[in-house]
C-alpha positions, 0 to 999 in steps of 0.5 A: 500500500502506498498510504493509509486512510485516516479519519479525524473523529469530531463527535458527529462525524469524521474528516477522511483523507488518504495520507501517503506514507510507508508505515502507519507508525509514520502517520501516527507519529506525525498526526497522533490525533488521527485514526489510521486504517491499515485496511479501509473500513468495511462500510466504505464502498469502492467508490468511497475509497476512490473518491477519498484517494482522489480528492483528499490526498495528503503527502506526509513529507509535506508540512502535514498537520491536522489543518491539511487533513481538514482541507483535504476533507473539505475538497472531498465534500466539495467534489461530492456536491 
């Protein structure tokens, strides 16, 4: 896998993104507030997975932080509209 699906749980939902990284530990070290999924959640459809990877992609080696994940999630929501 070239990255990991991540979610920032905010109580009534979650902001989803796909983070490019070699290991889940790298993502957790850089973004400890996220839930990191080594395998996508079973409820996500193939279309969901493609949409997240296409519209909410973040590279870990960039200046990644929670704001980057939330921006990626906003792009994902805008693409769905």
